[in-house]
N, C-alpha and C positions, 0 to 999 in steps of 0.2 A: 194432482189431479189422478184420480182414481182409473187403473188401467181397467178396461171393457174386457170381458171374455169374449172367446172367439165366436164368432157368429155361428148360429144355427144354419145347416144346409138342409134344404127340403128340395127333393127331386120332384118335378112336375113331368110325368112322364105319358101321361093321358087325357083326352079332352075333359074327362070328369075332375081330375085334379086342376085342371086350368081353371075350371068354373068356379073353384074353392078360391083360386089367387084372384080372379076377377073380382069377387066381392071384396077382399082385402085391399086391394088397390084401389078399388073405387070408393071405400069407406075412409080413405087416407085424408089427412087434410089438404086443400089444394092452395092455401097462402103461400107456403115455401114449398120448394121441392122434398117430397118423401119418396122418390122413387129414382135410383140409381141402375143404369143399365150398363151392362158390359157382354161383349161376346165373349163365351166361355171357349169356344173353339170353332174355327173355318175350317171346312174340307171342300175342295174343289170350287170355293167361291160362294159356298152355302153355309149358312150358319148351323151348326151342330145342336149347341145349345146356347141359351141366353141367360146370363146371371142378373136377376133382379133383385137388389140389396134394397132392404128396408131398414133404414138405421133404428125408428122407433121400436122395432120389433127385435133388432140385432139378428137378422134373419137374411139369408141368401136364396132365393129361389131358382134354382137350376132349370129352367125350363128348356126340355127336349123338343126341338122342332125339325129335326132331320135324322135317320137313322133308324134302329129298331123301334126305339120308343118313340112316339110322337105325340105331342100336345098338340091339336089343331088350334092355330091363332084364332079361328074365325067362328069357333062353336060358341054360341050365344047363350046366356041364361035368360029366366024367364022375363027379366027386364031389357032384354035385348042387348045387352053389354058382353062383350068380347075382350080377349086380349088384344085383338085387332082394333078395336074400337079405343081402347085405353091408349094404345100407343098413338092412334092418330088423333087423340082429343088434346085439342090445344088449352083448354083450362084445366087440364091435368099434368102439373109442370113435372117434368123427368130430366133428368142430369145424365150426360153420356160425356167421354172423354174421347174426342175425335169422332167425331158422329159419322165422317165420310163412309166408312166400312160398313158399318153397322146399317146405316142407311140406303146404301147401294144393293147389299144383300137381301134386306128385307122387301125393297120395293122389286128386285129382279126376280125374287123367288116365291114372294109371298104377296106381291101387288098392295104391300102396306107402306105407307108413309109415316115419318115420323113428324107430328106437330107438337108444338109446346115443348120442346126440346131445347136444354141449354147445354151448350158445348162447352166443357170445362177448359178445353185447349183455345179456344178463343175467346173465352173471358179473360183468361191469362194475358193472351196477345193485347186485347183492347185497354187492360189495364194497365200496362207498361208506360213508364215515364217517358215524355217527349222526346227525351235523349237517347233513350234506348231504341236499337234496330227492331223494327217489325217486319222485317225481310222474311224471317223465318219463325214457324212456330216450335216451342219446345216440347219434349217427352213428357210423360207423365209424373216420373220423379221430380223434376225440376217445378212443375206446375203447384205441387204440393209438398 
């Protein structure tokens, strides 16, 4: 198997650059998940930046949503799409590991919900053999 190069990291620090990301995300295929989300950093219960990984582009978009640089999640393009609408769109599949923290922070601080989200941690739990305990969820390393 050929080793992939490290992903490119692109910072999204303004509403204008966020609109470019909106177009990129909206144009991705929706049959299988092509958007993977992770919180880059929490501070005081708020998300400082959100990592959006797009495997087909081998790119991580670091979306700054708190602090000195801010990309407004609700800034809409001409078609009425925003990062907010993509996060809340059920037909656009997204994958998150342990959705609880990201979901709570987005809802409490940005009034955004996550729809169409697949939780990798819960999928691992559901896929366990009947003999295996389902009392606890496992960490990221064991999931992958």
